[in-house]
C-alpha positions in Angstrom: 0.0 0.0 0.0 1.3 3.5 -0.9 0.3 6.1 1.6 0.5 8.7 -1.1 -2.5 7.0 -2.9 -5.4 9.4 -2.2 -8.0 6.9 -3.6 -7.5 4.4 -0.8 -9.0 5.2 2.6 -6.3 3.3 4.6 -3.6 5.3 2.9 -5.3 8.6 3.7 -5.8 7.6 7.3 -2.2 6.5 7.7 -0.9 9.6 5.9 -2.8 11.8 8.4 -1.0 10.2 11.4 2.3 9.1 10.0 4.6 12.2 10.5 3.2 12.9 14.0 3.6 9.3 15.0 7.2 9.2 13.8 7.9 12.3 15.8 6.2 10.9 18.9 8.0 7.5 18.8 11.3 9.3 18.1 10.9 11.3 21.3 10.5 8.1 23.4 14.0 6.8 23.0 17.7 7.6 22.6 17.6 6.0 19.1 21.2 5.7 17.9 20.1 6.0 14.2 18.4 9.4 15.0 21.2 10.8 17.2 23.2 13.7 15.9 25.5 16.5 17.2 25.5 20.2 16.5 27.1 23.3 17.8 24.2 25.8 17.9 24.4 29.3 16.5 24.0 32.1 19.0 21.3 34.6 18.3 22.1 38.3 18.5 19.1 39.1 20.7 19.0 38.3 24.4 16.0 36.8 26.1 13.8 39.4 27.9 14.5 37.8 31.3 15.8 34.7 33.1 18.6 33.9 30.7 21.6 35.6 29.2 21.8 33.9 25.8 19.7 32.1 23.2 20.6 29.7 20.5 18.7 28.5 17.4 17.7 24.9 17.5 18.0 22.8 14.3 14.9 22.5 12.1 14.9 18.7 12.6 15.2 18.9 16.4 13.1 16.4 18.4 14.6 16.1 21.8 17.9 17.0 23.5 20.1 14.2 24.9 23.3 16.1 25.9 24.0 19.8 26.5 27.7 20.8 26.5 28.7 17.2 27.0 26.4 16.6 30.0 23.7 14.0 29.7 20.3 15.7 30.3 17.9 13.0 29.0 16.4 11.8 32.2 17.2 14.7 34.5 17.6 18.0 32.7 19.6 20.4 34.8 18.7 24.0 35.2 21.3 25.0 32.6 18.9 25.6 29.8 15.3 25.9 28.7 13.7 25.3 25.4 11.4 28.0 24.2 9.9 27.4 20.8 12.7 26.7 18.3 15.3 28.3 20.6 17.4 27.1 23.5 17.9 29.6 26.3 20.9 29.4 28.6 23.5 31.4 30.6 26.2 29.5 28.8 28.2 31.2 26.0 28.4 28.1 23.9 25.7 25.5 23.2 26.8 22.1 21.9 24.1 19.5 21.8 23.5 15.9 21.0 19.9 15.5 20.1 17.3 13.2 18.5 16.5 14.4 15.0 13.4 13.9 12.8 14.2 11.6 9.9 11.8 11.6 7.0 13.7 8.9 5.0 12.1 5.7 6.2 14.9 3.6 4.7 17.2 5.0 7.5 14.9 3.6 10.2 16.1 0.8 12.5 14.0 -2.4 11.9 12.9 -2.5 15.5 11.9 1.1 15.4 9.8 0.3 12.3 8.1 -2.5 14.1 7.3 -0.4 17.2 6.2 2.5 14.9 3.9 0.2 12.9 2.2 -1.1 16.1 1.9 2.5 17.4 0.3 3.7 14.1 -2.0 0.6 14.1 -3.2 1.5 17.6 -4.0 5.0 16.4 -6.0 4.0 13.4 -7.7 0.8 14.6 -10.9 2.6 15.7 -11.2 4.5 12.4 -10.3 1.5 10.1 -11.9 -1.4 12.0 -14.3 0.4 14.5 -12.6 -1.7 17.1 -11.7 0.1 20.3 -10.6 -3.1 22.0 -8.1 -3.7 19.2 -6.8 -0.2 19.5 -6.3 -0.7 23.3 -4.6 -4.1 22.8 -2.2 -2.6 20.2 -1.4 0.4 22.4 -0.6 -2.0 25.3 1.6 -4.1 22.9 3.4 -1.0 21.9 3.9 0.2 25.5 4.8 -3.1 27.1 6.6 -5.0 24.4 7.6 -3.3 21.2 8.9 0.0 22.5 10.9 -1.4 25.5 12.4 -4.1 23.3 13.4 -1.7 20.6 14.9 0.8 23.1 16.8 -1.9 25.0 18.4 -3.4 21.8 19.1 0.0 20.4 20.7 1.0 23.7 23.2 -1.8 23.4 24.5 -0.3 20.2 26.0 2.6 22.1 29.4 2.1 23.6 29.1 2.3 27.4 31.4 4.9 29.1 34.1 3.0 30.9 35.7 4.2 34.0 39.5 3.5 34.0 40.5 3.1 37.6 44.2 3.1 36.7 43.9 6.4 34.8 43.7 8.6 37.9 45.4 6.3 40.4 48.4 7.9 42.1 49.2 4.5 43.6 49.4 2.8 40.2 51.3 5.8 38.8 53.9 5.5 41.5 54.4 1.9 40.6 55.4 2.7 37.1 59.1 2.8 36.2 60.2 6.3 35.1 62.0 6.4 31.7 63.4 9.9 32.4 66.2 8.7 34.6 
């Protein structure tokens, strides 16, 4: 089925919810295939109050993951605020890692596609099949099975940050033989 086909009711229904659904599911995970980095451009005007600087967010921005190399996904710090398509902060530089909107579906991770399909199906089940129970079942399947599985497997793609105990150890450093004589 081609969602661009205006003669098919199913295509019209899916087309009406597709982009919004992609954006919603994209916001729900740290999808490695949607992750990107950018150094934001500082705007010449300052915010009216509360912050010293403002930066332009990218047009494909969905959700911030890191701000100036600090993870803010679960617990955003009071270092910035999003206001429309701008990021307000007291910092002079704004480097972000963020989830972007991707319109090219061939770039989607297969598990993301599966979760997205179930999510869309839950949204259109009532319209297409007049079946609210099916819509509820699909929403539950998305929330309890598809989304957590996709996020968990996608999360294993990222390299975990390792702490090197020997790196900062004065004891281990004192045990090394000096080559400087």
